[in-house]
C-alpha positions as CSV (number, residue, x, y, z in Angstrom):
1,M,12.5,-2.5,-5.0
2,L,8.8,-3.3,-5.4
3,K,7.5,-6.3,-3.4
4,R,4.0,-7.8,-3.4
5,C,2.5,-8.1,0.0
6,T,-0.6,-8.7,2.1
7,I,-1.6,-5.7,4.2
8,Q,-3.8,-5.8,7.3
9,T,-5.1,-2.7,9.0
10,L,-6.7,-2.3,12.4
11,L,-8.2,1.0,13.5
12,V,-9.2,1.2,17.2
13,S,-11.3,4.4,17.7
14,N,-12.5,5.6,21.1
15,T,-15.2,8.2,21.2
16,E,-17.8,9.3,23.8
17,N,-20.0,6.5,22.4
18,G,-17.4,3.8,23.2
19,E,-14.8,1.8,21.2
20,D,-15.0,0.9,17.6
21,L,-12.8,-1.6,15.7
22,I,-12.3,-1.6,11.9
23,R,-10.2,-4.4,10.4
24,T,-9.2,-4.7,6.7
25,E,-7.0,-7.0,4.6
26,A,-5.9,-6.4,1.1
27,K,-3.2,-7.3,-1.5
28,G,-0.8,-4.6,-2.3
29,G,2.7,-3.5,-3.1
30,C,5.6,-2.2,-1.0
31,L,8.3,0.0,-2.5
32,I,11.4,0.2,-0.4
33,E,13.9,3.0,-1.1
34,E,16.7,4.6,0.9
35,T,14.5,7.6,1.8
36,G,11.4,5.6,3.0
37,I,8.7,3.0,2.2
38,M,5.6,3.4,0.2
39,L,2.6,0.9,0.6
40,R,-0.2,0.9,-1.9
41,Y,-3.3,-1.2,-1.5
42,A,-7.0,-1.5,-2.5
43,E,-9.7,-0.3,-0.1
44,A,-12.7,-2.3,-1.2
45,E,-15.2,-0.7,1.2
46,N,-14.1,2.7,-0.1
47,H,-14.1,1.6,-3.8
48,G,-10.6,3.0,-4.1
49,T,-7.0,2.8,-3.1
50,A,-4.8,3.9,-0.2
51,S,-1.1,4.8,-0.1
52,L,1.0,5.1,3.0
53,L,4.4,6.8,2.8
54,L,6.7,6.1,5.7
55,T,9.9,8.1,6.3
56,E,11.9,8.9,9.4
57,G,9.7,11.1,11.6
58,L,6.7,11.4,9.1
59,A,3.9,9.2,7.8
60,D,1.5,10.3,5.1
61,L,-1.7,8.3,4.4
62,K,-3.7,9.2,1.3
63,R,-7.1,7.6,0.5
64,N,-8.8,7.9,-2.9
65,G,-12.3,6.5,-3.5
66,D,-15.8,7.3,-2.4
67,T,-14.1,9.2,0.5
68,R,-10.8,11.0,-0.1
69,S,-8.5,12.1,2.6
70,R,-4.9,12.9,3.5
71,M,-3.6,12.3,7.0
72,T,-0.1,13.4,7.8
73,F,1.4,12.2,11.1
74,V,4.3,13.9,12.7
75,D,5.0,13.3,16.4
76,A,3.7,16.0,18.7
77,K,2.2,18.1,15.8
78,L,-1.3,19.3,15.1
79,L,-2.0,19.2,11.4
80,P,-5.0,19.8,9.2
81,C,-6.9,16.9,7.6
82,S,-9.9,17.1,5.3
83,Y,-12.3,14.3,4.3
84,V,-14.1,14.7,1.0
85,T,-17.2,12.6,1.1
86,P,-20.1,12.2,-1.3
87,K,-22.1,14.4,1.1
88,G,-19.5,17.2,1.3
89,T,-16.1,18.1,2.8
90,L,-15.3,17.7,6.5
91,D,-12.4,19.6,8.0
92,F,-10.5,18.0,10.9
93,S,-7.2,18.3,12.6
94,I,-5.0,15.5,13.7
95,Y,-2.7,15.5,16.8
96,T,-0.1,12.8,16.6
97,H,0.9,11.4,20.0
98,E,3.4,8.9,18.6
99,Q,4.1,7.0,15.4
100,S,6.7,4.4,14.4
101,F,7.4,1.7,11.9
102,T,9.7,-1.3,11.6
103,V,10.7,-3.4,8.6
104,D,12.3,-6.8,8.4
105,A,12.8,-9.6,5.8
106,Q,9.2,-10.9,6.3
107,G,7.4,-7.5,6.2
108,G,6.7,-4.6,8.5
109,C,4.5,-2.7,10.9
110,F,3.4,0.9,11.2
111,K,1.6,2.1,14.3
112,V,0.3,5.6,15.1
113,R,-1.6,6.9,18.1
114,Y,-3.5,10.2,17.3
115,T,-6.4,12.4,18.3
116,L,-9.0,13.5,15.8
117,L,-10.4,17.0,16.4
118,A,-13.2,18.9,14.7
119,A,-13.4,22.7,15.3
120,G,-10.7,22.3,18.0
121,K,-12.8,19.8,20.0
122,Q,-11.7,16.2,20.5
123,V,-13.8,13.7,18.4
124,A,-11.9,10.5,18.8
125,D,-8.7,9.0,20.2
126,N,-7.4,6.5,17.6
127,V,-4.7,3.8,17.2
128,L,-4.0,2.7,13.6
129,T,-1.9,-0.3,13.0
130,V,-0.8,-1.3,9.5
131,E,1.0,-4.6,9.1
132,W,2.3,-6.1,5.9
133,T,3.8,-9.5,5.0
134,F,5.8,-10.0,1.8
135,E,4.7,-12.7,-0.6
């Protein structure tokens, strides 16, 4: 069943230069099926859209716009991730420390803690939280 929702994201990123917070809010849709949940929403600052697939043990975040990326989160796994930007492609890896999601009658919450690596070296420790409220 497809439900309209308001989606809020918060990315807390810690690098050698300190902590950075990025907050967004957008209208979107949430498709709930037996096998998982799919969120789709606009990313105004990226001039595109994002989709987040949540299943038991795996989360997959795809972004399409000025920057395109696909981030797959599986607990205790190191997986490749490329960012395609207007200035070229950047190849990263993501190590997922933990990820989880909950859903109830009002909406839901996805949270993932991961490390971003470039050429095997740690670039940032991140916590991404995506919360949605049904309309």
